[in-house]
C-alpha positions as CSV (number, residue, x, y, z in Angstrom):
1,M,-27.6,0.4,-14.1
2,M,-24.2,1.6,-12.8
3,S,-23.3,5.2,-12.7
4,N,-19.9,6.6,-13.8
5,T,-18.9,7.0,-10.2
6,A,-15.3,6.0,-9.7
7,F,-14.8,2.8,-7.7
8,I,-12.4,2.6,-4.7
9,I,-9.9,-0.2,-5.3
10,C,-8.6,-1.9,-2.1
11,I,-5.2,-3.5,-2.4
12,I,-4.2,-5.8,0.5
13,V,-0.6,-6.8,0.8
14,P,0.5,-9.3,3.4
15,T,4.2,-9.1,4.3
16,Y,6.9,-10.8,6.4
17,N,10.5,-9.7,6.3
18,R,10.3,-8.4,2.8
19,A,11.1,-4.7,3.3
20,Q,12.9,-4.1,0.0
21,K,10.2,-6.0,-2.0
22,L,7.5,-4.1,-0.1
23,K,9.0,-0.8,-1.1
24,R,8.9,-1.7,-4.7
25,C,5.3,-2.9,-4.3
26,I,4.2,0.4,-2.7
27,E,5.9,2.4,-5.4
28,S,4.2,0.4,-8.1
29,V,0.7,1.0,-6.5
30,I,1.4,4.7,-6.1
31,G,2.6,5.0,-9.7
32,Q,-0.6,3.6,-11.3
33,G,-2.8,5.9,-13.3
34,Y,-5.8,5.1,-11.2
35,D,-5.8,7.3,-8.1
36,N,-8.9,6.1,-6.2
37,Y,-7.3,3.3,-4.1
38,E,-6.6,2.3,-0.6
39,L,-3.5,0.2,0.1
40,I,-3.7,-2.0,3.2
41,I,-0.4,-3.5,4.4
42,I,-0.6,-6.4,6.8
43,D,2.7,-7.2,8.5
44,D,3.0,-10.6,10.2
45,G,5.6,-9.5,12.8
46,S,8.6,-8.7,10.5
47,L,12.0,-8.5,12.1
48,D,13.5,-6.3,9.4
49,N,12.8,-2.7,8.8
50,T,9.4,-3.3,7.2
51,L,7.6,-1.1,9.9
52,E,10.0,1.8,9.2
53,I,9.5,1.7,5.5
54,V,5.7,1.5,5.8
55,S,5.7,4.3,8.4
56,D,7.5,6.6,6.0
57,Y,4.9,6.1,3.3
58,I,2.0,6.4,5.7
59,K,3.3,9.9,6.7
60,V,3.0,11.2,3.2
61,N,0.1,9.2,1.7
62,E,-3.2,9.0,3.5
63,K,-4.3,6.1,1.2
64,I,-1.8,3.7,2.8
65,I,-3.0,2.0,6.0
């Protein structure tokens, strides 16, 4: 029988040169009502400002890796 313990949801987002779309994706995850999550972003060597955008979110949200 399962207890009422909250589950951790892991969201994995692969990306490549999609900085603006990625920003929208991150904001969507953060805006959800469920707060027990971990967001893992995997960048495949983007040449745009993906790293900069992700770094800004990592600084303020420990749930983003």
